[in-house]
VMD Tcl script that builds the backbone (N, CA, C; Angstrom):
set m [mol new atoms 420]
animate dup $m
set s [atomselect $m all]
$s set {name element resname resid chain x y z} {
  {N N MET 1 A 124.438 234.426 -14.647}
  {CA C MET 1 A 124.334 235.821 -14.471}
  {C C MET 1 A 126.151 236.213 -15.401}
  {N N HIS 2 A 126.158 237.371 -15.926}
  {CA C HIS 2 A 126.968 237.558 -17.462}
  {C C HIS 2 A 127.778 237.848 -16.957}
  {N N THR 3 A 128.899 237.691 -16.532}
  {CA C THR 3 A 131.013 238.467 -16.203}
  {C C THR 3 A 131.131 239.017 -17.123}
  {N N GLU 4 A 130.974 238.647 -18.862}
  {CA C GLU 4 A 131.974 239.041 -19.881}
  {C C GLU 4 A 131.622 240.603 -19.905}
  {N N HIS 5 A 131.987 241.220 -19.262}
  {CA C HIS 5 A 132.415 242.655 -19.569}
  {C C HIS 5 A 133.759 242.974 -19.473}
  {N N LEU 6 A 134.287 244.384 -20.421}
  {CA C LEU 6 A 134.856 244.946 -20.252}
  {C C LEU 6 A 135.998 245.139 -18.874}
  {N N GLY 7 A 134.844 245.730 -18.065}
  {CA C GLY 7 A 135.302 246.250 -16.939}
  {C C GLY 7 A 135.658 245.071 -16.447}
  {N N ASN 8 A 135.149 244.079 -16.395}
  {CA C ASN 8 A 135.889 242.937 -15.476}
  {C C ASN 8 A 137.353 242.211 -15.764}
  {N N VAL 9 A 137.693 243.414 -16.820}
  {CA C VAL 9 A 138.901 242.737 -17.234}
  {C C VAL 9 A 140.527 243.462 -16.980}
  {N N LYS 10 A 140.914 243.534 -16.034}
  {CA C LYS 10 A 142.388 243.882 -15.305}
  {C C LYS 10 A 143.557 243.314 -16.146}
  {N N PRO 11 A 143.998 244.718 -17.054}
  {CA C PRO 11 A 145.343 244.202 -17.967}
  {C C PRO 11 A 146.682 243.703 -17.153}
  {N N GLY 12 A 146.670 244.190 -16.039}
  {CA C GLY 12 A 148.034 243.616 -15.206}
  {C C GLY 12 A 147.607 241.864 -14.935}
  {N N ARG 13 A 146.291 241.779 -14.725}
  {CA C ARG 13 A 146.268 239.982 -14.607}
  {C C ARG 13 A 145.881 239.100 -15.821}
  {N N VAL 14 A 146.136 239.984 -16.766}
  {CA C VAL 14 A 146.020 239.553 -18.241}
  {C C VAL 14 A 147.376 239.231 -18.902}
  {N N ALA 15 A 148.184 239.649 -18.152}
  {CA C ALA 15 A 149.858 239.998 -18.380}
  {C C ALA 15 A 150.569 238.996 -17.550}
  {N N PHE 16 A 149.574 239.223 -15.935}
  {CA C PHE 16 A 150.181 237.990 -15.330}
  {C C PHE 16 A 149.691 236.160 -15.754}
  {N N GLY 17 A 148.402 236.435 -16.627}
  {CA C GLY 17 A 147.955 234.993 -16.800}
  {C C GLY 17 A 148.729 234.542 -17.739}
  {N N TRP 18 A 148.933 235.410 -19.079}
  {CA C TRP 18 A 150.062 234.849 -19.633}
  {C C TRP 18 A 151.239 234.315 -19.239}
  {N N PHE 19 A 152.204 235.075 -18.284}
  {CA C PHE 19 A 153.864 234.659 -18.053}
  {C C PHE 19 A 153.198 233.450 -17.083}
  {N N VAL 20 A 152.269 233.590 -16.794}
  {CA C VAL 20 A 151.820 231.807 -15.693}
  {C C VAL 20 A 151.249 230.611 -16.903}
  {N N SER 21 A 150.888 231.259 -17.982}
  {CA C SER 21 A 150.399 229.978 -19.157}
  {C C SER 21 A 152.106 229.841 -19.836}
  {N N ALA 22 A 152.738 230.533 -20.115}
  {CA C ALA 22 A 154.012 230.166 -20.794}
  {C C ALA 22 A 155.033 230.144 -19.625}
  {N N ALA 23 A 155.522 230.086 -17.861}
  {CA C ALA 23 A 155.564 229.570 -17.824}
  {C C ALA 23 A 155.720 228.013 -17.218}
  {N N ILE 24 A 153.805 227.157 -17.443}
  {CA C ILE 24 A 153.605 226.268 -17.331}
  {C C ILE 24 A 154.286 225.156 -18.877}
  {N N THR 25 A 153.809 226.247 -19.826}
  {CA C THR 25 A 154.464 225.638 -20.958}
  {C C THR 25 A 155.411 225.095 -20.773}
  {N N SER 26 A 155.964 226.199 -20.596}
  {CA C SER 26 A 158.170 225.911 -20.527}
  {C C SER 26 A 158.899 224.703 -19.395}
  {N N LEU 27 A 157.574 224.843 -18.610}
  {CA C LEU 27 A 157.953 223.617 -17.710}
  {C C LEU 27 A 157.350 222.286 -18.104}
  {N N ILE 28 A 156.943 222.169 -19.079}
  {CA C ILE 28 A 155.920 220.768 -19.497}
  {C C ILE 28 A 157.010 220.704 -20.963}
  {N N VAL 29 A 156.970 221.408 -21.412}
  {CA C VAL 29 A 158.660 221.110 -22.252}
  {C C VAL 29 A 159.805 220.507 -21.764}
  {N N ILE 30 A 160.583 221.514 -21.362}
  {CA C ILE 30 A 161.492 220.361 -20.077}
  {C C ILE 30 A 161.828 219.279 -20.168}
  {N N GLY 31 A 160.341 219.297 -19.256}
  {CA C GLY 31 A 159.862 217.904 -18.534}
  {C C GLY 31 A 159.817 216.591 -20.290}
  {N N MET 32 A 159.059 217.608 -21.134}
  {CA C MET 32 A 159.438 216.574 -22.361}
  {C C MET 32 A 160.683 216.378 -22.880}
  {N N ILE 33 A 161.344 217.083 -22.790}
  {CA C ILE 33 A 162.676 216.985 -23.444}
  {C C ILE 33 A 163.897 215.994 -22.295}
  {N N ALA 34 A 163.267 216.148 -21.013}
  {CA C ALA 34 A 164.100 215.281 -20.096}
  {C C ALA 34 A 163.584 213.898 -20.601}
  {N N ILE 35 A 162.717 213.782 -20.622}
  {CA C ILE 35 A 161.609 211.785 -21.217}
  {C C ILE 35 A 162.276 211.538 -22.691}
  {N N GLY 36 A 162.531 212.347 -23.709}
  {CA C GLY 36 A 163.357 212.108 -24.356}
  {C C GLY 36 A 161.680 212.627 -25.991}
  {N N LEU 37 A 160.543 212.666 -25.300}
  {CA C LEU 37 A 159.160 213.014 -26.233}
  {C C LEU 37 A 159.734 214.329 -27.648}
  {N N LEU 38 A 160.879 215.668 -26.763}
  {CA C LEU 38 A 161.116 216.292 -27.511}
  {C C LEU 38 A 162.611 216.221 -27.905}
  {N N ASN 39 A 163.596 216.764 -28.679}
  {CA C ASN 39 A 164.692 217.227 -28.724}
  {C C ASN 39 A 164.970 218.212 -28.569}
  {N N ARG 40 A 166.305 218.759 -27.946}
  {CA C ARG 40 A 166.522 219.937 -27.761}
  {C C ARG 40 A 166.731 220.837 -28.701}
  {N N GLU 41 A 166.908 220.350 -30.306}
  {CA C GLU 41 A 167.581 221.528 -31.271}
  {C C GLU 41 A 165.814 222.066 -31.610}
  {N N GLY 42 A 164.650 221.532 -31.025}
  {CA C GLY 42 A 163.363 221.937 -31.617}
  {C C GLY 42 A 163.047 221.443 -32.544}
  {N N THR 43 A 163.330 220.399 -33.427}
  {CA C THR 43 A 163.002 220.388 -34.651}
  {C C THR 43 A 162.127 218.673 -34.455}
  {N N GLY 44 A 161.163 218.723 -34.940}
  {CA C GLY 44 A 160.104 217.592 -34.982}
  {C C GLY 44 A 159.050 217.538 -33.679}
  {N N GLY 45 A 158.384 217.039 -33.278}
  {CA C GLY 45 A 157.488 216.885 -32.248}
  {C C GLY 45 A 156.738 218.275 -32.361}
  {N N THR 46 A 155.671 218.519 -33.416}
  {CA C THR 46 A 155.154 219.225 -33.393}
  {C C THR 46 A 153.747 219.188 -32.287}
  {N N ALA 47 A 153.229 217.821 -32.587}
  {CA C ALA 47 A 151.853 217.249 -31.879}
  {C C ALA 47 A 152.666 217.258 -30.392}
  {N N TRP 48 A 153.688 216.827 -29.836}
  {CA C TRP 48 A 153.857 217.269 -28.957}
  {C C TRP 48 A 154.153 219.155 -28.004}
  {N N GLY 49 A 154.593 219.951 -28.865}
  {CA C GLY 49 A 154.887 221.093 -28.660}
  {C C GLY 49 A 153.327 221.720 -28.754}
  {N N LEU 50 A 152.497 221.478 -29.565}
  {CA C LEU 50 A 151.145 221.694 -29.419}
  {C C LEU 50 A 150.088 221.721 -28.001}
  {N N LEU 51 A 150.333 219.877 -27.990}
  {CA C LEU 51 A 149.998 219.612 -26.199}
  {C C LEU 51 A 150.436 220.181 -25.468}
  {N N ALA 52 A 151.668 220.775 -25.263}
  {CA C ALA 52 A 152.271 221.417 -24.408}
  {C C ALA 52 A 151.751 222.921 -24.048}
  {N N THR 53 A 151.462 223.719 -25.280}
  {CA C THR 53 A 151.238 224.746 -25.954}
  {C C THR 53 A 149.682 224.720 -24.884}
  {N N PHE 54 A 148.510 223.598 -25.447}
  {CA C PHE 54 A 147.437 223.450 -24.665}
  {C C PHE 54 A 147.218 223.355 -23.456}
  {N N ALA 55 A 148.679 222.550 -22.743}
  {CA C ALA 55 A 148.186 222.259 -21.365}
  {C C ALA 55 A 148.179 223.243 -20.140}
  {N N GLY 56 A 149.533 224.279 -20.661}
  {CA C GLY 56 A 149.839 225.379 -20.089}
  {C C GLY 56 A 148.723 226.778 -20.081}
  {N N PHE 57 A 148.414 226.297 -21.408}
  {CA C PHE 57 A 147.580 227.571 -21.664}
  {C C PHE 57 A 146.107 227.477 -20.789}
  {N N PHE 58 A 145.708 225.957 -21.189}
  {CA C PHE 58 A 144.698 225.615 -20.109}
  {C C PHE 58 A 144.693 226.177 -18.423}
  {N N ALA 59 A 145.977 225.855 -18.228}
  {CA C ALA 59 A 146.261 226.143 -16.488}
  {C C ALA 59 A 146.526 227.735 -16.257}
  {N N GLY 60 A 146.991 228.132 -17.581}
  {CA C GLY 60 A 147.082 229.445 -16.930}
  {C C GLY 60 A 145.572 230.140 -17.071}
  {N N GLY 61 A 144.562 229.787 -17.961}
  {CA C GLY 61 A 143.407 230.337 -17.704}
  {C C GLY 61 A 142.555 230.035 -16.581}
  {N N TRP 62 A 142.790 228.403 -16.148}
  {CA C TRP 62 A 142.358 227.913 -14.928}
  {C C TRP 62 A 142.782 229.132 -13.814}
  {N N PHE 63 A 144.338 229.312 -13.824}
  {CA C PHE 63 A 144.555 230.072 -12.653}
  {C C PHE 63 A 143.627 231.621 -12.772}
  {N N ILE 64 A 143.833 232.291 -14.175}
  {CA C ILE 64 A 142.928 233.513 -13.832}
  {C C ILE 64 A 141.688 233.339 -13.893}
  {N N GLY 65 A 140.697 232.162 -14.428}
  {CA C GLY 65 A 139.059 232.164 -13.759}
  {C C GLY 65 A 139.062 231.857 -11.818}
  {N N MET 66 A 140.478 230.702 -11.147}
  {CA C MET 66 A 140.025 230.539 -10.447}
  {C C MET 66 A 140.451 232.430 -9.307}
  {N N ARG 67 A 141.277 233.261 -9.681}
  {CA C ARG 67 A 141.728 234.056 -8.888}
  {C C ARG 67 A 140.932 235.157 -9.271}
  {N N ARG 68 A 139.900 235.635 -10.449}
  {CA C ARG 68 A 138.824 236.362 -10.840}
  {C C ARG 68 A 137.286 235.742 -10.904}
  {N N GLY 69 A 137.207 234.806 -11.409}
  {CA C GLY 69 A 135.627 233.913 -11.201}
  {C C GLY 69 A 135.053 234.804 -12.404}
  {N N GLN 70 A 135.888 235.980 -13.131}
  {CA C GLN 70 A 135.126 236.767 -13.877}
  {C C GLN 70 A 135.136 236.911 -15.158}
  {N N ALA 71 A 134.605 236.910 -16.163}
  {CA C ALA 71 A 135.049 236.947 -17.650}
  {C C ALA 71 A 136.698 236.591 -18.087}
  {N N PRO 72 A 136.191 234.874 -18.293}
  {CA C PRO 72 A 136.990 233.735 -18.324}
  {C C PRO 72 A 137.687 234.165 -20.261}
  {N N ILE 73 A 136.550 234.252 -20.412}
  {CA C ILE 73 A 136.394 234.397 -22.020}
  {C C ILE 73 A 137.151 235.546 -22.574}
  {N N LEU 74 A 137.273 236.962 -22.091}
  {CA C LEU 74 A 137.794 237.954 -22.125}
  {C C LEU 74 A 139.547 237.674 -21.672}
  {N N TYR 75 A 139.364 236.991 -20.971}
  {CA C TYR 75 A 140.963 236.871 -20.370}
  {C C TYR 75 A 141.616 236.043 -20.824}
  {N N ALA 76 A 140.632 234.614 -21.666}
  {CA C ALA 76 A 141.644 234.346 -22.474}
  {C C ALA 76 A 142.228 234.923 -23.922}
  {N N VAL 77 A 140.985 235.414 -24.132}
  {CA C VAL 77 A 141.642 236.674 -25.622}
  {C C VAL 77 A 142.231 237.842 -25.422}
  {N N GLY 78 A 142.484 238.006 -24.220}
  {CA C GLY 78 A 143.629 238.803 -23.835}
  {C C GLY 78 A 144.821 238.353 -23.648}
  {N N ILE 79 A 145.044 236.997 -23.471}
  {CA C ILE 79 A 146.388 236.317 -22.940}
  {C C ILE 79 A 146.861 235.775 -24.381}
  {N N GLY 80 A 145.606 235.991 -25.710}
  {CA C GLY 80 A 145.967 235.689 -27.053}
  {C C GLY 80 A 146.505 236.667 -27.561}
  {N N LEU 81 A 146.259 237.680 -27.551}
  {CA C LEU 81 A 146.744 239.124 -27.962}
  {C C LEU 81 A 147.831 239.434 -27.152}
  {N N PHE 82 A 148.353 239.252 -25.876}
  {CA C PHE 82 A 149.779 239.793 -25.196}
  {C C PHE 82 A 150.166 238.106 -25.739}
  {N N SER 83 A 150.010 237.282 -26.593}
  {CA C SER 83 A 151.639 236.584 -26.796}
  {C C SER 83 A 151.987 237.196 -27.974}
  {N N LEU 84 A 150.752 237.867 -29.057}
  {CA C LEU 84 A 151.072 238.746 -29.797}
  {C C LEU 84 A 151.807 239.452 -29.680}
  {N N VAL 85 A 151.825 240.467 -28.633}
  {CA C VAL 85 A 152.547 241.783 -28.168}
  {C C VAL 85 A 154.228 240.901 -27.833}
  {N N VAL 86 A 154.247 240.019 -26.822}
  {CA C VAL 86 A 154.885 239.749 -26.851}
  {C C VAL 86 A 156.061 239.223 -28.214}
  {N N TRP 87 A 155.168 238.330 -28.960}
  {CA C TRP 87 A 155.883 237.732 -30.364}
  {C C TRP 87 A 156.218 238.786 -30.994}
  {N N LEU 88 A 155.955 240.231 -31.206}
  {CA C LEU 88 A 156.346 241.669 -31.675}
  {C C LEU 88 A 157.623 242.263 -31.272}
  {N N LEU 89 A 157.681 242.162 -29.829}
  {CA C LEU 89 A 158.865 242.887 -29.110}
  {C C LEU 89 A 159.478 241.600 -29.409}
  {N N VAL 90 A 159.455 240.526 -29.389}
  {CA C VAL 90 A 160.664 239.384 -29.627}
  {C C VAL 90 A 161.316 239.466 -30.885}
  {N N ASN 91 A 160.736 240.393 -31.602}
  {CA C ASN 91 A 161.079 239.695 -33.595}
  {C C ASN 91 A 161.522 241.633 -33.903}
  {N N LEU 92 A 161.228 242.434 -32.918}
  {CA C LEU 92 A 161.675 243.645 -33.240}
  {C C LEU 92 A 162.837 244.479 -32.521}
  {N N ILE 93 A 162.860 243.754 -31.337}
  {CA C ILE 93 A 164.025 244.603 -30.696}
  {C C ILE 93 A 165.219 243.637 -30.961}
  {N N PRO 94 A 165.821 242.128 -30.870}
  {CA C PRO 94 A 166.471 241.939 -31.162}
  {C C PRO 94 A 167.277 241.463 -32.799}
  {N N GLY 95 A 165.330 241.868 -33.577}
  {CA C GLY 95 A 165.753 241.506 -34.794}
  {C C GLY 95 A 166.052 242.715 -35.525}
  {N N GLU 96 A 165.185 243.650 -34.847}
  {CA C GLU 96 A 165.540 244.861 -36.342}
  {C C GLU 96 A 166.979 245.575 -35.667}
  {N N LEU 97 A 166.846 245.588 -34.362}
  {CA C LEU 97 A 167.526 246.909 -33.799}
  {C C LEU 97 A 169.098 245.945 -33.691}
  {N N LEU 98 A 169.172 244.763 -33.054}
  {CA C LEU 98 A 170.274 244.156 -32.702}
  {C C LEU 98 A 170.684 243.428 -34.681}
  {N N GLY 99 A 170.235 243.400 -35.658}
  {CA C GLY 99 A 170.606 243.002 -36.277}
  {C C GLY 99 A 170.591 241.274 -36.536}
  {N N ALA 100 A 169.484 240.675 -35.545}
  {CA C ALA 100 A 169.216 239.197 -34.753}
  {C C ALA 100 A 168.413 238.474 -36.139}
  {N N ASP 101 A 168.893 236.878 -36.240}
  {CA C ASP 101 A 167.361 236.319 -36.434}
  {C C ASP 101 A 166.106 236.695 -36.244}
  {N N SER 102 A 164.850 236.899 -36.591}
  {CA C SER 102 A 163.948 236.948 -35.647}
  {C C SER 102 A 163.325 235.225 -35.530}
  {N N TRP 103 A 162.024 235.528 -34.685}
  {CA C TRP 103 A 161.610 234.296 -34.745}
  {C C TRP 103 A 160.256 234.637 -36.046}
  {N N ASN 104 A 160.472 233.183 -36.873}
  {CA C ASN 104 A 159.095 233.624 -37.766}
  {C C ASN 104 A 158.424 232.012 -37.995}
  {N N VAL 105 A 157.079 231.932 -37.835}
  {CA C VAL 105 A 156.342 230.605 -37.673}
  {C C VAL 105 A 155.682 230.633 -39.220}
  {N N GLY 106 A 155.238 231.864 -39.410}
  {CA C GLY 106 A 154.725 231.560 -40.795}
  {C C GLY 106 A 152.802 231.617 -40.012}
  {N N GLY 107 A 152.378 232.381 -41.338}
  {CA C GLY 107 A 151.186 232.692 -41.288}
  {C C GLY 107 A 149.884 232.051 -40.385}
  {N N ALA 108 A 149.741 230.579 -41.304}
  {CA C ALA 108 A 149.012 230.053 -41.012}
  {C C ALA 108 A 148.926 229.535 -39.425}
  {N N TYR 109 A 150.164 228.974 -39.101}
  {CA C TYR 109 A 150.394 228.569 -38.112}
  {C C TYR 109 A 150.783 229.172 -37.086}
  {N N GLY 110 A 151.050 230.221 -36.901}
  {CA C GLY 110 A 150.806 231.549 -35.682}
  {C C GLY 110 A 149.890 232.108 -35.626}
  {N N ALA 111 A 148.647 231.909 -36.492}
  {CA C ALA 111 A 147.254 232.007 -36.567}
  {C C ALA 111 A 146.738 230.752 -35.927}
  {N N GLY 112 A 147.257 229.719 -35.992}
  {CA C GLY 112 A 146.199 228.744 -35.046}
  {C C GLY 112 A 147.154 228.909 -33.893}
  {N N LEU 113 A 148.305 228.909 -33.656}
  {CA C LEU 113 A 148.749 229.119 -32.272}
  {C C LEU 113 A 148.348 229.634 -31.382}
  {N N ILE 114 A 147.958 230.634 -31.803}
  {CA C ILE 114 A 147.355 232.039 -31.405}
  {C C ILE 114 A 145.792 231.121 -31.038}
  {N N LEU 115 A 144.794 230.831 -31.735}
  {CA C LEU 115 A 143.931 230.687 -31.473}
  {C C LEU 115 A 143.771 229.590 -30.251}
  {N N LEU 116 A 145.161 228.275 -30.797}
  {CA C LEU 116 A 145.169 227.139 -29.793}
  {C C LEU 116 A 145.360 227.867 -27.925}
  {N N GLN 117 A 145.524 228.906 -28.342}
  {CA C GLN 117 A 146.120 229.332 -26.865}
  {C C GLN 117 A 144.735 230.076 -25.975}
  {N N ILE 118 A 144.176 230.651 -27.049}
  {CA C ILE 118 A 142.833 231.285 -26.356}
  {C C ILE 118 A 141.622 230.388 -26.331}
  {N N VAL 119 A 141.845 229.372 -26.769}
  {CA C VAL 119 A 140.401 228.276 -26.773}
  {C C VAL 119 A 140.962 227.115 -25.468}
  {N N ALA 120 A 142.571 227.280 -25.346}
  {CA C ALA 120 A 142.849 226.489 -23.926}
  {C C ALA 120 A 142.618 227.072 -22.800}
  {N N ALA 121 A 142.969 228.135 -22.988}
  {CA C ALA 121 A 142.672 229.730 -22.079}
  {C C ALA 121 A 141.442 229.968 -21.636}
  {N N ALA 122 A 140.617 229.911 -22.491}
  {CA C ALA 122 A 138.851 229.998 -22.498}
  {C C ALA 122 A 138.270 228.872 -21.835}
  {N N LEU 123 A 138.761 227.449 -22.111}
  {CA C LEU 123 A 138.535 226.243 -21.282}
  {C C LEU 123 A 138.720 226.296 -19.912}
  {N N GLY 124 A 139.859 226.466 -19.936}
  {CA C GLY 124 A 140.485 226.450 -18.774}
  {C C GLY 124 A 139.918 227.525 -17.177}
  {N N GLY 125 A 139.391 228.781 -18.036}
  {CA C GLY 125 A 139.215 230.196 -17.890}
  {C C GLY 125 A 137.603 229.638 -17.205}
  {N N ARG 126 A 137.168 229.174 -18.124}
  {CA C ARG 126 A 135.371 228.870 -17.970}
  {C C ARG 126 A 135.271 228.121 -17.020}
  {N N LEU 127 A 136.192 226.903 -16.811}
  {CA C LEU 127 A 136.114 225.746 -15.738}
  {C C LEU 127 A 136.176 226.097 -14.374}
  {N N ALA 128 A 137.323 226.724 -14.236}
  {CA C ALA 128 A 137.870 227.784 -12.617}
  {C C ALA 128 A 136.582 228.307 -12.100}
  {N N SER 129 A 136.002 229.206 -13.548}
  {CA C SER 129 A 135.475 230.163 -12.605}
  {C C SER 129 A 133.572 229.135 -12.628}
  {N N ARG 130 A 133.315 228.494 -12.930}
  {CA C ARG 130 A 132.269 227.857 -12.668}
  {C C ARG 130 A 132.512 227.185 -11.415}
  {N N GLU 131 A 133.908 226.740 -11.331}
  {CA C GLU 131 A 133.631 225.990 -9.781}
  {C C GLU 131 A 133.570 227.153 -8.611}
  {N N THR 132 A 134.389 228.257 -9.086}
  {CA C THR 132 A 134.424 229.585 -8.224}
  {C C THR 132 A 133.170 230.064 -7.812}
  {N N ARG 133 A 131.664 230.067 -8.710}
  {CA C ARG 133 A 131.020 230.619 -8.270}
  {C C ARG 133 A 130.029 229.453 -7.754}
  {N N ALA 134 A 130.330 228.673 -8.802}
  {CA C ALA 134 A 129.548 227.304 -7.237}
  {C C ALA 134 A 130.047 227.429 -6.085}
  {N N ALA 135 A 131.481 227.828 -5.496}
  {CA C ALA 135 A 131.853 227.484 -4.088}
  {C C ALA 135 A 131.456 228.550 -3.268}
  {N N THR 136 A 131.194 229.857 -4.231}
  {CA C THR 136 A 130.844 231.128 -3.165}
  {C C THR 136 A 129.407 231.307 -3.184}
  {N N ALA 137 A 128.575 230.438 -4.081}
  {CA C ALA 137 A 127.084 230.502 -3.939}
  {C C ALA 137 A 127.128 229.166 -2.755}
  {N N GLY 138 A 127.923 228.048 -2.641}
  {CA C GLY 138 A 127.218 227.294 -1.488}
  {C C GLY 138 A 127.640 228.064 -0.191}
  {N N THR 139 A 128.807 228.768 -0.021}
  {CA C THR 139 A 128.738 229.595 1.087}
  {C C THR 139 A 127.975 230.769 1.703}
  {N N SER 140 A 126.896 231.021 0.841}
  {CA C SER 140 A 126.142 232.148 0.921}
  {C C SER 140 A 125.021 231.452 1.326}
}
mol reanalyze $m
mol bondsrecalc $m
mol representation Tube
mol addrep $m
């Protein structure tokens, strides 16, 4: 059964999946700061930050996969693209309009981070969608 159709993707669910992913990532980072794996200044700990990002977006993808059960890869790509929209808004509004510093991570690191988010969300969504389809097939 192929579920990867654009008609199965709802933009509001993509945004909510991103929100869940970002919230879980933030909670993991706060926990890492509390136990001393990361520092408050945000310097160092790149591997721990990437692990937190992977875990948070895996959980967000899993959440969407359990809720929808369809199109886990397209939802993962949508979550990654939504990250780009949020990054643009975060840089545009305070950076350009208010004259504040913008958030610049560099092209290669930024692309790698988006790819990590997409892969993590796709793995979580795929796992959850398989579980959802297996559960519904067992009840019918």
